[in-house]
N, C-alpha and C positions, 0 to 999 in steps of 0.2 A: 164661178163663183157661187151659183144657187146649191150646189153640193156641200160646199165648203159652209154656208150659211144652215144648211139642216144638220150637218155634223155638228157644228158647234152649238147649235138649240139643243140638240139632243142631249150632247154631253153636258151642258148647261141644266138641264132638267135631272140627270142623273145626279150632279154633284149636289143641286139643290133639294132633291129628295133626302139625300144622306144627311145633309145639314139639318134639314127639319126634324128626320128620324133622332139624331144626336141631340138635337136641341130638347126635344120634349123629353127623351128619356134621361138624359145627364145632367142637363141644367135648367130643369122647370123653373120658370119664374125670374129667368135673368133678363134683363133689358136687354134690347135690340142692339142698343149702341154698345154693348160689349163685345161684339164683333171686331170693331173697329178701333175703338179709343182704348183698348186694352192691349193691344198689339205691342210689340217690339218697336224701337226706333225705324230699324232697317225695312219692317215690314210696311211702317206707316210711309216711307219713303216710297217704297214700292206701289204702295196704294195711289200715290199722288201720280206716280209716273203712269200708272195704268189710265186713271182719268185724263190726264194729257194728252196721251194716246188714243183715248176714246174720241177726244176733241178733233185731233188730227184726221181720225178716220172719218167723223162725221163731215169734215171741211173738204177731204178729198170725194167723199160721197156726192155733196153738193155740186163739187165742180166736175162731176163724173170722171175722176182721175182714178182709172181701176188701177196703177201702179202705187198710187199713195194709199188706196184703201187696201191692198194687199200686203204692201209693208206695215201699215198700221196695225192690221189684224195679227200678223205673224209677230209683231214687238209685242203687242197685248197679250196675246195668249202666252208669249214666252215669260214675260212678267210676272202673269199668273202662276205658272209653271216653278218660275225660280221663287217666288214668296211661298208657295206650298212646299218646296223642297226644304227650303230654308227653316221653315216651320218644323218639319219633320226632323230636322238637323238639331233644332232645339229640344226637341223632345226626347231625342237619343242622348243627348249630352245630359237632360235631366236623368234620364235612367241610369247613366254610369254612376251618378252620385248615389243614388238609393234602388237596390236591385228589386225590391219587393213592390211594384206599382201596379195597380190594378188599371184595367181599362176605363174604369168610371173616373179615375184620378187623372188620366190623361186625355179624357174626352174635352175638356174646354181648349186645351192645347190644340187638339186635332180640329178642332171647330175653327179655330186661326187658320190653319193650312188649308182646310176646304175652304172657307170664306175667301182666301186669296186666289185660289183655284177658281172659284165661282165667279169673282171680280174681275180675273182676267177674262174669262169666257164671256161673260155679259158685257164686258169693254169692247169686244169684237163685234158683238152684234149690230149696234146702231149704223156704225160705218156701211157695213155691208147691207142693210135693209134701206138705208138711204141711197146707196147707189143703186139696189134694185129697182127702187121706186123710180128713180130719174132716169133710168136706163129704158124702163118700160117691160112690160111681161112679156116674154118670148115663149 
């Protein structure tokens, strides 16, 4: 579980760095709430599901239930990846309508995809951390 915790943390840092770069470069001055309140209804439902699974992972960590934490981690990351893929699918459908689109035009939509991936990765971390702290350092 420690390797999984390290792997997910590294992936989260990489995705967060990409989000920060795109945010500063392509949508400066936009409020931070833009990430989550401007998403499609499907992505909003996936956000809520990720938050619920994060809670399940934390409860599993508090109860020292490795199977529950493992399941919650897998489902949370999978929901984040599913949200990112759905966001990219929306981008490609938009590109079918208008062929001449620059990366700067697509950046806000790509931020939604990356935000879903980051949320899924971050949602997996609390359960793993609580489980690690409750089991003791080995």
